[in-house]
N, C-alpha and C positions, 0 to 999 in steps of 0.2 A: 684602579681598579686593584693594580696589584698592591698598594697597604690597605685595602678589605682582606686579601687573601694573607698578606701576613700576618693581622690582627688576629684574622680567625685561627691560622696556625699558632699562631704566640698561645690563643686565649686556650686553645684545646691543649697545646703541651702542659700549659700552666694547671689546669683540671687533670691532666695524667697524671701529674709531679703530688697536688694535694692527693687525689684521693689514693696514689698510692702510697702514698707516708703513712697513709693508717690502715694500716690493714687490719683484720676480723682476727681476736684472738684464735689459737688453734685450740682445741679441743679433742682431746682423745680420747677413748674408750673407756683407758684407766679413769679419766674423769668421769664419765657417764657413772662406773661403777660405783663412784662415790656417792650415791644418790642411792639413800637407805630407806627399803621401807619394812617397818616390824608390826607385829598382831601383837596389841596391848589388850586386846579381851574380847571373849565369843560370849555372848548372850545369844542361849537359844530360848526363844520367846512362842507362846502360842500363835504368831502371827507371820513367825518365822526367826531367823538369826540375824544379829546385829553385829557389826564388827567395829569395833575400835583398832585405829592402824597408824602410827606413827611415822611421818616422813621428815628424813633426814636430810639435806642438803650439805653433806659435806665437802663439796666441791668445791673449787676458786672463785667457780662464778655464779652468775643469778640465775635461775630460773624464770626466765619471764612471765611464761603461762604455761600451765599445764593440768591434763585430765590424767585422775587416778580410776582405775577399772578393779573388778575381778570376776572372776568365771567360775564356774563349778567345771573339769574336767568331766567329759565323755567317756566311761568304761568301755572299751574294746576285749576282744579276746588276745590281742598281742599288746596291750599295756593301756595308753589312754590316748585321745585326742584334744584338741582345744576344740572351744565352744565359742560358737560365734554371738552365744548369748551374752551380755557384760551386764553388771552392777555398775553404776557409777557412783564413785565417792564423795559425799557432801563436805563440807568444811571448809573447800579450798581455797588458796591466794593469789592471787594474778605474779605479786612479787616474792619469790622466795630467796631471802640470802643466802653467801655461803655462812656455815656453821648455823643457819637457822633450822627451824622444828616446828613442825605442824601438825593438829591430830585431825584423824578423817575420819567420820561416820561411813560407812555401809552396811544397807541391810537389803535381806534376799527373799521377798513372800512366800510362805510357803508353797502355796500354788507351782511357784517355778519347780520344787525339786518333791514334794510330797509326792507318793507310788511311782518315782521314776528311780531304780536303782542302776540305772547306768550314770545317773551323773555323781562325781565324788566328792560332794560335800565335804569331806575330811582334807583334801588338799588341794582345797584353790589355788587356781594363779590370781596372779598381779600385775596389773600394767596400766606403764607411766606411758603416755606420751606428753612431749611437752616440746617447749625451746628455747636453747641457752644463751642468756643478755640480750637478744631483742626478738620480735616475730619475724623470723625471715626462714622459707624453705631449707636455705642452707643450715641455720640452725636449729633444725629440727632434731630429735630424738626421740627413740621407745627402747622400751625394756619392759620385753613378760618375762617370767615363769614363776617357777613356786616361791615361796616365802624363802628358803632356804638361799634363793638366788639373788635375795636383796638385800642379805647380810652383808 
């Protein structure tokens, strides 16, 4: 009995030491700031507005998975507020390595904004939600703002 307790304690100690020797990389907000999104092109068409966006990962980490959205802020008497309706950008990748860039496409159908003067279609918001290195809740990040925020 005593031997099995000692064996269990020894196994537990080895497990703690091994997992403690492999810490997660420390991701700072300055690393997330190195994920850039810029507008390449806007095309106004009879069916809506098409956007081409460039996502650049200038951080030292891999973006394991992400989603990029655009949304039109709602104009208010005191400025604007966020809009819960979002358009997901297409052509994304699961793994975006350090120094890698991809081109994304988003399309806003005319029905979304036509006849609604409260939507600010000129100054849309961009949102990226993703994970750094691996899909773990502790590795999740989110960044929201106007295009100036992503430069």
